C-alpha positions in Angstrom: 121.0 122.0 112.8 118.5 119.1 113.5 115.7 119.1 116.0 116.7 115.7 117.3 120.3 116.8 117.9 120.6 120.7 118.3 124.4 120.7 118.9 125.3 119.1 115.8 124.7 120.0 112.1 122.6 117.9 109.7 124.5 115.9 107.2 123.6 117.5 103.8 126.6 116.7 101.5 129.9 114.9 101.2 131.8 118.3 100.8 130.2 119.5 104.0 130.9 116.4 106.0 134.5 115.9 104.7 135.7 119.5 104.2 133.4 121.6 106.3 133.7 123.1 109.8 130.4 121.8 111.2 130.3 118.7 113.5 127.8 116.4 111.8 128.6 112.9 113.3 127.2 109.8 111.7 126.2 107.3 114.3 125.8 103.6 113.3 122.5 101.7 113.1 122.8 101.2 116.8 123.4 104.9 117.6 127.0 104.5 118.3 130.3 105.9 117.3 133.6 104.2 117.8 136.1 106.2 119.9 139.9 105.6 120.0 141.5 107.1 123.2 145.2 108.0 123.4 147.3 109.6 126.1 147.9 113.3 125.2 151.3 113.1 126.8 152.9 110.4 124.7 150.3 109.1 122.2 149.9 105.7 123.8 146.7 103.9 122.7 144.7 103.6 125.9 141.4 102.1 124.8 138.6 101.8 122.3 135.2 102.5 123.3 131.9 103.7 121.9 129.8 106.9 122.2 126.1 107.5 121.7 124.7 111.0 121.1 124.6 111.7 124.8 128.0 110.6 125.6 129.4 112.8 122.8 127.5 115.8 124.0 128.6 115.2 127.6 132.2 114.8 126.6 132.2 118.0 124.7 130.3 119.8 127.5 132.3 118.5 130.5 135.7 117.9 128.8 135.7 114.5 130.6 135.3 111.3 128.6 131.9 109.7 128.6 131.1 106.5 126.8 128.3 104.2 126.2 128.8 100.7 127.5 127.5 98.1 125.0 127.6 95.3 127.6 125.7 97.3 130.3 123.6 99.3 127.8 124.3 102.5 129.7 126.1 105.7 129.6 129.2 106.0 131.8 131.9 108.6 132.7 135.3 107.2 132.7 136.5 107.2 136.2 133.2 107.6 138.0 134.0 104.4 140.0 137.7 104.2 139.9 138.7 107.9 140.0 140.8 107.4 136.9 139.0 110.3 135.0 140.0 111.0 131.5 140.4 114.8 130.9 139.9 115.7 127.3 142.7 117.7 125.8 141.4 117.3 122.2 138.6 115.7 120.2 139.2 114.8 116.6 136.7 113.4 114.1 137.7 111.2 111.1 137.0 112.3 107.4 133.5 111.1 107.1 132.6 111.9 110.8 131.9 108.3 111.9 134.6 107.8 114.3 136.1 109.9 117.2 139.6 110.2 118.5 140.1 111.6 122.0 143.5 112.8 123.3 143.3 112.8 127.1 145.2 113.3 130.3 144.3 110.5 132.8 144.1 111.0 136.5 146.5 108.3 137.8 147.7 107.5 134.3 145.6 104.2 134.1 142.8 103.6 131.8 142.3 99.8 131.8 139.8 98.3 134.4 142.2 95.4 134.6 144.9 97.5 136.1 147.1 98.2 133.2 147.8 101.7 131.7 146.4 100.6 128.4 143.6 98.2 127.5 146.0 97.0 124.8 148.6 95.5 127.2 149.2 92.4 125.1 150.4 91.7 121.6 149.8 88.9 119.2 152.9 86.6 118.8 153.3 86.9 115.0 156.7 84.9 114.7 155.2 81.7 116.1 151.7 81.5 114.7 150.9 78.0 115.8 147.4 77.0 117.1 146.4 78.4 119.4 147.9 81.7 118.7 149.6 83.1 121.8 149.7 86.6 123.3 152.8 88.4 124.8 152.4 90.9 127.7 153.8 94.3 126.6 153.1 96.0 129.9 155.3 94.6 132.8 153.0 95.2 135.7 149.6 96.4 136.7 149.4 100.2 137.9 146.5 99.6 140.1 144.7 96.7 141.9 141.3 96.3 140.2 139.8 94.4 143.1 140.8 97.2 145.6 139.2 99.6 143.2 136.0 97.9 142.0 135.7 95.1 144.7 135.0 91.5 143.7 135.3 91.1 140.0 133.0 88.8 138.1 133.7 85.1 138.1 137.1 84.8 136.2 136.1 81.3 134.8 132.8 82.5 133.1 132.5 84.8 130.2 
């Protein structure tokens, strides 16, 4: 174990990382790990997020998903504002321990702040790839009203 990170093992060999039983995550140069989150009930991809060391530690300790917001530069617990908490059923790590997969049960069954179940609520139209490329909605309706949950949203005409 390392002094900087007492919960996780030091990375000492490829064999240890790829075949061992110790969690030795490899954070990127910004101190982040990508996280894919799916619904435990049916495998639907809900979101892609990032964790820093603290988010991963809190997720393991509380069994509720915590992420690091790159845009706000802060830790956040999924559902702290909306109540749409992600209860962790399983955490998997990929072969070289630089990505996390969370399987979760979601209070309210909604994970997207826009109001859809999944953050991946649109697909790219591949059959008609003219410029500009178009998107097609794959979710029929929003499952919650984001303005009612979060209040006024940022100006929709500005990025």
